[in-house]
N, C-alpha and C positions, 0 to 999 in steps of 0.2 A: 551353537546348537540350533538345529532347524526347528522352526515353529510350525511346519506343515502338519496338518492333521492326518492321521492314518485313514486309508480308504475304508469303504464299508466292508469289503471282503476281509481286510486285515483285522477289523474289530470283532469279527465273528469267530469264535474259537472253533478249530477243526476245519476251517475252509481256507483253502490256499488262494492267495491273491495272485492268480495268473491271468490278469486281464489283457496282457499283451498278446497271449495266444488267441483269445477271442477276437481281438481286433484283426489279427492276421487272417483268421478264417473268414471273417466278414469281408475283408478286402478281396480275398480270393473269389468269393461268391459274386461280388460286384464285377470283378474282371471277367468272370465267366459269362455273366449276363451281357456285358458289352460285346463279347465276341459273337453272340447270337444275332442273326440278321433280324432287323426290325420288320414287323408285320405291317404290310400295307393293306389294311382292310378299311371297312367303313368307320370303325372307331378311330383309327388314326386320322382319317380325313376329317371326321367331326372335330377331333382335338385341334387339328390345324385351323379349321374355321373358328373354333371357340377361342383361340389365342390370337386372333387378328387384332391389330390396333383399333381402338374405337373410332378414330377418324376414318379408317378404311371401311369399317362396318357401316358407319353413318352414310358414307358415299354410296355403298351398295344398297342400303335400305332406302335411300332417297329415290331410287328408281322403281321401287316396288309399290304395289297398291297398298293404301293404308291398312286395309284389313289383313293383308299378308304380313305387314309389319307387326301387327298385334299378335299374329300367330307365331312369328319368329321370336317375339319377346318372351313367350312361354317356354322356350327351349332350354335356356340356361340363364344364370345370373349375368354373365358377361354380355349376352345379347340383350337382356332386359335393360341393363345400364346404358347400352348404346342406343336403344330405341327410345329413351326418355330425354334425349338431348334437345335443347331448344332449336339449335340450328338445323337439326334433321327435319323436324316438323315444319319449320319455316320454309325450308327448301321444298318439301312435299307440297305444302300449301301454295307456294309460288308456282310450282309446275302445273298444278291442276286448276288453280284459280288466280291467274296472274293479275286480273283487273281488280281483285278484292284485297290485294296485299296492303295498299295504303290505309285501308279501313280497319285493319286488325293490328293490334300491338299487345305485347305482354310476354309472359314466360312460356316455358315449354308446354305446360298444361293447357294454357289458353290456345296456343297454336294447334295442338292436337285436338282439343275439343271443337274448335271451329272447323277443322278439316273433316273430322268424322261426322259432325252434325250436318254439314252441308252435303256430304256424300249420302247420308241416310235420308235426308230430306228430299234430295233429288230422286232417289229411288222411290220414296213414298209418293212423290208427285207423279212419277212415271207410272207406278202401279195403280195409283188412284185414277188416272186418266184411262188406264186399261181395265178398270173395274176390278182390281185385285184386292181392294180393302174390304170388300164384302163378298168373300168367296162362298161358293155353294157349300152347304153343310156336309154333303156326302162326298162330292168329288174334290173339293178344294180348288177347283178350276174357276176360270172367269169367263166372261162373255167374249167369245172370240170375235164376234162381229164388231163390238165396241173397240176391241183392241186393234183390229185391222183398219177401223176408221181413224184411229189416232196415229197409227204407224202405217206408212205406205209400204205394202208388201208386194214384191214382184217375184213371181215364180218363172224361172227360165229353164227350158229344156235345151240342154247343150248336147249336140250330136257331132261326133268326130268321124270324118270319112276322108281317107286319102290325105291326111295331114291338113284338112280343112275343117273349120269349126262352123257349125250352123246353130244359131241361137233362135229359139222359138219361144215367145212370151205367151204365157197362159192367159186365156180370155175367160175361161169358165172356172169359177171357184165355188164349190158347194160345201157349206159348213154343216156339221151335224147339229141336230136340234139341241142337244145338251152340251154342245161345245167341247166334246171330248176330242174331236179331231175335225179335219177338213179334207175333202177330196178335190184334187186339181186335175183337170183334163186338158189335154192338147189334142185338137182335131184338125186344125188348119195348118197348111204349109208342110204337112208331112209327105205329101205326094211329090213335092219338089225335090226330095232328097233321094239319091240312089242308094237304097238300103242294101243292095248287094255288096257295097263297099264300106258299110258302116263298121267302125272299130269299137266305139264305146258310146254309151248313153249315160248322161249325168243330169241331175236336177240341182239347180242353184237357186237359193232363196236369198234375196237381197231385201233388207228392211231399212227404210229411211224413217227414223222416228221423228217425233215432233221437234223441230229445231228450237223451240222455246225451252226445252228441257236441257239442263246442263249435263245430265248424265249421258244423253244420246245426241249431243250436238253434232250435226253434220256427219253422222255415221252411216255409211252405206257399205256394208260388208257382206261377203258370202257366208251365210250362217249355216246352210244345209247343203251337203253335197253327197248324193247317193250315186255312185258310179257302178257300172257293170260293163264288162267286156262283151260286146254284142258281136256274135258271129252268126252268119246266116245258117250254116249247117247245124250249129249247136241248137239254135232256137227251134228249127223245124223238127229236129229229132227228139227234143225233150217233150214228154207228155204234158199237155196243158192241165192246169188245175181245174178248169171248167171250160165248157164250150157251148156255143150257141149254134143255131142253124146257119149263121152267116159268119160269125167271128169265133176264133179260138183264142182263149186268154192264156197268157204265159207270164209268170212272175219272174222278173229279172232279179229282184231281191225281195226282202220281206215286205216292202211297201210299194214297189214300183211294178205296175202291171202293164203289159203290152198286149194289145188286141190286134190280131192279124186276120185279114180277109182270107177266107178259105180258098176261094177260086181265083185269087189274084196271082198270076205267075211271077210278078215282081216282088211279092210278099211285102207290099206297102202296108204299114200299120193303119188300122182304122182309127185308133186313138191310143194315147198313152195316159195312164192315170196314176196319180201319186196319192197315197193315203198317209197323211202326217198327223201325229197327235198334237194336241194343244200344249201338253207338257214339254214336248221336245221343242216346239216353236218358241214358247216363252222362255224356256231355259237357255236356248241359243241366243235370244235377244239379251237377256240379263248377263250372260257370259261375255257377249261382245261389247256391251256397254260398261262392263266392269263395275256393276253396281250390286255386288253380292253382299247380302246382309251377314254379319258375323254374329252367330248365335252359339255360345259355348255349350257343349253337350252336357247333359245332366250327369252327375256323379253316380253311376250305377255299375255294378259288376255284372258280367254275363257268364253264366255257367255253361258247361258243355251241353247240358240237357236243358232246353228251353222250358220254363215253367209258365204258369199262368200270369205271373207278375211281369213277364217280359213280352206280353203281347199275344199269347195264344187265345185270348178272349178280346172282345171289343174290336173286331176287325170291321172295316168299312169297305164294301165291295160295290163297284158300279159295273154293270154289264149293259152293253148296247149292241144289238144286232141290227144291221142296216144294209141297204143297198147303196149304190152310188147316188141315188136320188131320194130315197125314203127311209124312214126309221121303222123297222119291224117290231122291235122290242127295246124298251128302255126302262131300267129300274135301278134304284140305289138301295142297297141292303145295309142296314146299320141298326144295332151292332150285330155281328155275326160271331157265334162261338164255334170253335172247331170241335169235332168229335173227339172223345177221350181216346179212342183207338185210332192208330195211324194205319195207312195202307202202304204196301210196298209194290212197286211196279217193276217187273222184270224186263230185261231187254232195253233197247233204246240207247241213248247216249250215256245215261247215268247208271245203267246196269241194275239194279235192285234198290234204287234210291227210295227213301221214305218220304211220304207225302202226308200232310195234314189235310183232312177233308173238311171243307167249308160247305155244308149243305145250304143252298139258297132256296131251291124249290124242290118239292117232292114229299114223300112220306116222312122223311127225317127232318124236314125244315119246319119252321114256325108257321109258315103260311103255305097252304097246299098249292095254290096257283094265283097268279096275278094277271089281269088283262093288260095288254100292251097299250101304250099311250095313243098310238096312231091306229085307231080302230077303222078308219076309212081307207087304210092302205090295202090295195088289192094286188096280190101277187099271183102270177101264173107261172108255176114251176113245172118242169117236165122231168121225168125220171132220168137221172144220170147226166142231164145237161139242162142248161137254162133255156128259156124261151128266146125267140129271135128279137132281142132288145139289148141295147148296150148298157142299160142301167140295172141289170139283174145280177150283178156280181154280189155275192154275200160277204159282208165285212163284219167282223166281230171285234169290239173294243172291251177290254177288261182292265180295270184298275183296282188294285188291292192296297189299302192303307192301314196303318196301325192306329192305336188309340190317339196318338198325337197328330194324325193326318199326314204322316210321312209316308211316301210311296214305298211299299215293300216290293211290289212287282207290277208290271203293266205290259200289255201287249195290244197290238192293233194290226190285224192282218186279214188278208183274203183267205177264206177257208172253203174246202170242198164239202159237199153235203151228201148224205145217203137218204134216198127217198124210199119209203116203205108204206104200204097200205095195210089195212087191218087183216085182209084175207090172203091176198097174193100180191105179187109184184108185176105190174104191167107197165110197159115202157111207153105206151101211147096215151096214158091218162095224165091229166093235169092235176095240180095240187088242189084237191077238193076237200069237202067236209069229212072229218074223221081220219084223214091221213096225217102222217107225221113226217117231219124232216129232222134227221139226226145229224149233229155236227160235233166236231171235237177240235179244239184249238190248243196248240202247244206252243208256248213262246215265252217271252219275258227274258230278263237277264239270266244267263246260265240255265236256260230251260227250267226256270223255277216255277212256272205256272201252267196249269192245264185246266181247260174248261170243257165240261161235258154237258150236253143239253139236247133237247128235242123240242120241235115246234109242231103243234097240232092246230088244225083249223076247225073252228066251231062257227056257230051262226053269227056271232058278233065280230068275227075276224080271227086271225091267227093268235094263238096263245102259247107261250112257253110253258110246257108241262113239267119237264124235269130239268133241273139245272144245279150243278154243283161245281165247286172249284177245288182243285188239288194243288196245294201250295207246298213246294219242296222245303223240307226241314233244313237242308243245307243252305238254301237261299234265305230262309228266315234267320238262321244263326249268323250268316254273313251280314245281313242287314242290321241286326241288333248289336252285333259286336262292332260294327263300323260307326253306328250312330249314337250308341249309348254306353260308351266307355267311361 
C-alpha cells in the first residue's frame, strides 16, 4: 500500500485534482514567450552590464575617476559589491599616486579612504591658492587675479587661412572689478594675415597650474575653444551690433567680438575681443584637472509647479554693466523674492513661455535706486552708435543663484542700447544729464534669463534707474529637478 499523502486539491471536497493540465498550460506560455524576439533596449543593456563578473567590473572601474566609482556604486548592489574590493582601490591608488603606494597598507576601506582624502585635499589646496575657500557672499566667485597669478593662463587666437594656422598670443587681459569675467584683446599681428582668405577663428585657453599641486601637475590643456567659420562676405553683410566712427563691431558668437576698420579695403580687424566668465574659466580648470568634489544631492521631491520651498524666494542676483575698460554699474542683490504673478512673453524662441519676475530696481523693488560703484567713470555715448573709442562696447554680466548658491542661470554678452532723451531724440547729442540708456539682455542656458534696465545720468554719474530680471520657469524647473532629486 502506498504511503504517499494525497495532494492539497485531492483533500478538498468538490475540487478536481487536475494539476497536470495547469502544468501543461504553463509550459505552453513559456514556449510562446521564448518564440518572441528579445527586446534590445536600454534595460537589456543595463542587465548585461549588471551581470558582468566582478573581476571585469573591477578592471573597468580601475580606469575611472574615484568620484565616478562612487557614483557607479549607487546604481545596483552588484556594482556596489564590485566597488568595495580591496584590489580595486589599491589599483586606483597606484595609478594616481604611484610614489605613495609603499606608505599605505590595509584593507579596502583604508585604500579608498586614502585615495579620496588625497584627491579632496589636493582640490582644497588648489582652490585655497585660487582664493576659493573664502568666496564672495553674493557671487560665490573668487578673485580672478589671484587665480591667474597661481595658474599661468595663456589665451591664443588661432586663425586658419588656406590650410595654414596662425597663432596670436594675447598681451592685454582686462579683468572685471568684481571678478565676474575678464576681457581679452588681440591687437597686434592681425595685419600680417590675409583676412580675405580666412576660414575660421578660434580662441584657445591653455592653463598650466602650479606644478606643486598634485591635482594639476604638469597639465597644459586646451580648456576653451570658441570657433566660428569666418567668411569675408558674411561678416560684411551682417549688421553690426554696435558701431563707432572708426570701427564696426560684429559678434562672431556670444562672446567673441570682431572690430573691423570701416575705410580699410582689406577689412583687416582693428582688434578681436573675448569676454569669458570666471565661472566658465574655473569650471574648465576643475574639469581638466579631474578634481570634482562629490556632493550627494539632498533628498527632496520636485513638483510640476515650483513652490516657495524650492527656490522661488531667496534668490541671489549679481548684475554688472561694464565696458571693455570700466565698470558702469555693479551690485549684488540678496535675497530677492519673485513676484507672486508671472508674466508670459509671446513670440521669440520659446513662444509664450512663462517667466518669473525678479524686481531688482524700480517701484516694485525694495530699494528705489542705487548709485554705481565707479562714480568717476565718464562715458561719452552717442545716439545709435558709440563714440570713436575702442573701449566703449557695452557688456552686461548677470548671475542668478538659488538659496544654496548654485547657479540657476548666467549670461555675459555684448548688448545693443537704445538712447533716448527726455523730450526728443537727437542723433548729435552726447549722453548728458537727464538722458537714459535702455538695454535688454536675453541669454543663459536655454534662453532662461532676460534682463531689462535703463541707465540715467545725474550729477554724481550714471545711475541704473530701472532693473528687473525675467527668469524662465522652464529653466527653473529644469535646474531644481536636476540638482535636488
